[in-house]
C-alpha positions as CSV (number, residue, x, y, z in Angstrom):
1,M,60.5,-15.2,-19.5
2,K,61.0,-13.7,-22.9
3,K,64.5,-12.4,-23.3
4,L,64.9,-8.6,-24.0
5,I,67.1,-6.5,-26.4
6,A,67.9,-3.0,-25.4
7,P,69.8,-1.0,-28.1
8,S,72.3,1.6,-26.6
9,I,71.5,5.0,-28.0
10,L,75.1,6.0,-27.1
11,A,76.1,4.4,-30.4
12,A,73.3,6.2,-32.5
13,D,73.9,8.8,-35.1
14,F,73.2,12.0,-33.0
15,A,72.9,14.1,-36.3
16,N,70.0,11.8,-37.0
17,L,68.7,11.0,-33.5
18,Q,65.1,10.9,-34.2
19,R,65.7,8.7,-37.2
20,D,67.5,6.2,-35.1
21,V,64.8,6.3,-32.4
22,E,62.3,5.7,-34.9
23,M,64.3,2.6,-36.1
24,V,64.3,1.2,-32.7
25,N,60.5,1.8,-32.4
26,N,59.9,-0.1,-35.5
27,S,62.4,-2.9,-34.7
28,E,62.0,-6.0,-32.5
29,A,63.9,-4.2,-29.7
30,D,62.2,-4.1,-26.3
31,W,63.7,-1.0,-24.5
32,F,66.0,2.0,-25.4
33,H,69.3,1.9,-23.3
34,I,70.3,5.4,-22.2
35,D,73.9,5.7,-21.0
36,V,74.4,8.9,-18.9
37,M,78.2,9.7,-18.2
38,D,79.5,12.6,-16.1
39,G,83.1,12.7,-16.9
40,H,83.9,11.9,-13.2
41,F,82.7,8.4,-12.5
42,V,83.8,7.4,-15.8
43,P,86.2,9.1,-18.2
44,N,83.8,10.3,-20.8
45,I,80.7,12.6,-21.0
46,S,77.6,11.6,-23.0
47,Y,74.4,13.5,-22.6
48,G,71.9,14.6,-20.0
49,M,68.2,15.6,-19.4
50,P,67.6,17.7,-22.7
51,V,68.5,14.7,-24.9
52,I,66.6,12.1,-22.8
53,K,63.6,14.4,-23.1
54,A,63.9,14.6,-26.8
55,I,64.2,10.7,-27.0
56,K,61.1,10.3,-24.7
57,K,59.1,12.5,-27.2
58,H,59.5,10.0,-30.0
59,A,60.1,6.7,-28.1
60,K,57.4,4.1,-28.1
61,K,59.3,1.7,-25.8
62,P,60.6,2.1,-22.2
63,L,63.7,4.1,-21.5
64,D,66.3,2.1,-19.4
65,V,68.4,4.8,-18.1
66,H,71.9,3.8,-16.9
67,L,73.4,6.4,-14.6
68,M,77.3,6.2,-14.8
69,I,77.6,9.2,-12.6
70,E,78.9,10.3,-9.0
71,K,76.1,10.5,-6.4
72,P,73.3,9.7,-8.7
73,E,70.9,10.4,-5.8
74,R,71.2,14.2,-6.6
75,Y,69.4,13.7,-10.0
76,I,66.9,10.8,-9.7
77,E,63.9,13.0,-9.8
78,E,65.0,15.0,-12.8
79,F,65.6,11.8,-14.8
80,A,62.1,10.5,-13.9
81,K,60.6,13.8,-15.1
82,V,62.3,13.7,-18.5
83,G,61.0,10.1,-19.1
84,A,63.1,7.3,-17.4
85,D,61.1,4.1,-16.9
86,I,64.0,2.2,-15.3
87,I,66.9,3.8,-13.6
88,T,70.0,1.9,-12.7
89,V,72.8,3.1,-10.5
90,H,76.3,1.8,-9.9
91,Y,76.9,0.1,-6.6
92,E,80.2,1.9,-6.7
93,S,78.8,5.4,-7.2
94,T,76.4,5.9,-4.1
95,V,77.1,5.6,-0.4
96,H,73.6,4.7,0.7
97,L,72.5,2.4,-2.1
98,N,69.1,1.2,-0.3
99,R,68.2,5.0,0.1
100,T,69.0,5.6,-3.5
101,L,66.9,2.6,-4.8
102,T,64.1,3.8,-2.6
103,Q,64.2,7.3,-4.2
104,I,64.0,5.6,-7.7
105,E,60.9,3.7,-6.6
106,N,59.4,6.8,-5.0
107,V,59.4,8.6,-8.2
108,G,57.6,5.8,-10.0
109,C,60.5,4.1,-11.8
110,K,61.8,0.6,-11.6
111,A,65.2,0.5,-9.6
112,G,68.3,-1.3,-10.6
113,V,72.0,-1.7,-9.5
114,V,75.0,-1.9,-11.9
115,L,78.1,-3.7,-11.1
116,N,81.6,-2.7,-12.6
117,L,83.6,-5.4,-14.3
118,T,85.7,-6.4,-11.2
119,T,82.9,-5.9,-8.6
120,P,81.9,-9.3,-7.3
121,V,78.2,-10.0,-7.2
122,S,78.3,-11.1,-3.6
123,V,78.1,-7.4,-2.5
124,L,74.4,-7.6,-3.6
125,E,73.2,-10.2,-1.4
126,D,71.3,-8.2,1.1
127,I,70.2,-5.5,-1.4
128,L,69.0,-8.1,-4.1
129,P,65.3,-8.3,-3.1
130,K,65.0,-4.5,-3.6
131,C,66.4,-4.7,-7.2
132,Y,64.2,-5.0,-10.3
133,M,67.3,-5.6,-12.3
134,V,71.0,-5.9,-11.9
135,L,73.2,-4.8,-14.8
136,I,76.6,-6.5,-15.0
137,M,79.1,-4.5,-17.0
138,S,81.0,-6.8,-19.3
139,I,83.5,-4.1,-20.2
140,N,85.0,-1.2,-18.2
141,P,82.4,1.5,-18.3
142,G,82.9,4.8,-20.2
143,F,83.3,4.0,-23.8
144,G,81.3,2.1,-26.4
145,G,82.9,-0.4,-28.8
146,Q,85.0,-2.2,-26.2
147,K,85.8,-6.0,-26.3
148,F,83.5,-8.2,-24.2
149,E,85.3,-9.6,-21.1
150,E,84.9,-13.4,-20.6
151,I,84.7,-13.0,-16.7
152,T,81.1,-12.0,-17.3
153,Y,79.9,-15.5,-17.8
154,Q,80.7,-16.8,-14.2
155,K,79.4,-13.6,-12.8
156,V,76.1,-14.1,-14.5
157,K,75.9,-17.7,-13.4
158,K,76.6,-16.7,-9.7
159,L,74.1,-13.9,-9.8
160,R,71.5,-16.2,-11.3
161,K,72.1,-18.7,-8.4
162,M,71.8,-15.9,-5.9
163,I,68.4,-14.6,-7.4
164,T,67.1,-18.3,-7.5
165,D,68.2,-19.1,-3.9
166,Q,66.3,-16.0,-2.7
167,Q,63.3,-16.9,-4.8
168,L,63.3,-13.5,-6.6
169,N,62.3,-12.2,-10.1
170,T,65.3,-9.9,-10.4
171,L,66.3,-9.4,-14.0
172,I,69.9,-9.7,-15.2
173,E,71.1,-7.3,-17.9
174,I,74.4,-7.3,-19.7
175,D,76.2,-4.2,-21.1
176,G,79.2,-4.2,-23.1
177,G,80.5,-5.9,-26.3
178,V,77.3,-7.8,-26.9
179,T,77.1,-9.4,-30.3
180,N,75.7,-12.5,-32.0
181,K,78.9,-14.3,-31.1
182,N,78.1,-14.2,-27.2
183,A,74.5,-13.5,-27.1
184,K,73.3,-17.1,-26.7
185,D,76.0,-18.0,-24.2
186,L,75.0,-15.0,-22.1
187,I,71.3,-16.1,-22.1
188,D,72.3,-19.6,-21.3
189,A,74.4,-18.3,-18.3
190,G,71.2,-16.6,-17.0
191,A,70.9,-13.2,-18.6
192,D,67.6,-11.8,-19.4
193,V,68.4,-8.3,-21.1
194,L,71.1,-7.8,-23.5
195,V,72.3,-4.2,-24.3
196,S,74.0,-3.7,-27.7
197,G,75.3,-0.5,-29.1
198,S,78.1,-0.3,-31.6
199,Y,77.2,-3.8,-33.0
200,V,73.7,-2.7,-33.7
201,F,74.2,0.9,-34.9
202,N,77.3,0.4,-36.8
203,S,75.9,-2.6,-38.9
204,E,74.6,-2.5,-42.4
205,N,71.1,-3.0,-41.3
206,P,70.3,-2.2,-37.7
207,T,66.8,-3.4,-37.8
208,A,68.0,-6.8,-39.1
209,T,70.7,-7.0,-36.7
210,I,68.3,-6.4,-33.7
211,A,66.0,-9.1,-35.3
212,D,69.0,-11.5,-35.4
213,L,69.8,-11.0,-31.7
214,K,66.2,-11.4,-30.8
215,E,66.0,-14.8,-32.6
216,I,69.3,-15.9,-31.0
217,C,68.0,-15.0,-27.5
218,N,64.5,-16.5,-27.9
């Protein structure tokens, strides 16, 4: 399968958001990664429905919406309405995970689960067949620009084995500290989708940086 790059809009210039959305449109990126933070589940607040709706208006690629919020089941329908194509929820954030994933499917979106840095992949054994994608956090969620944690490689390898053993097509996504220094190792470990925020948007030429990541991964 072709490996995917998803620039994280959290690191974009919000005074020039349309410009940065157009940059992603015209780049080799595959998805927009949209981080939603509520100040409770993670110690930061990002943006909500109005910003996502504005992004969707100009985006020509799928919106991968990552909900770092408590009780995400309260807002699934609203995020679908403003343009989410994929919705991922944290394993740690919802009591009835199966029900929440079903909610996501019922509003026409692809459903995924996110694991915090120290949550073992083994907790997903029974729910894995219902997951379009599993996002492994390679940092502690809440802030961009953090250093990549090496524990991620082993988690990816374990999850890839679980997916293979169950004969599934579930994608593995990595979010946090992804650069050209670790991209190939993540792909070799079994990752399919790489999220990159600060590394892309803080570079001198974001379009070229995305192209470089794409070449490394494929």
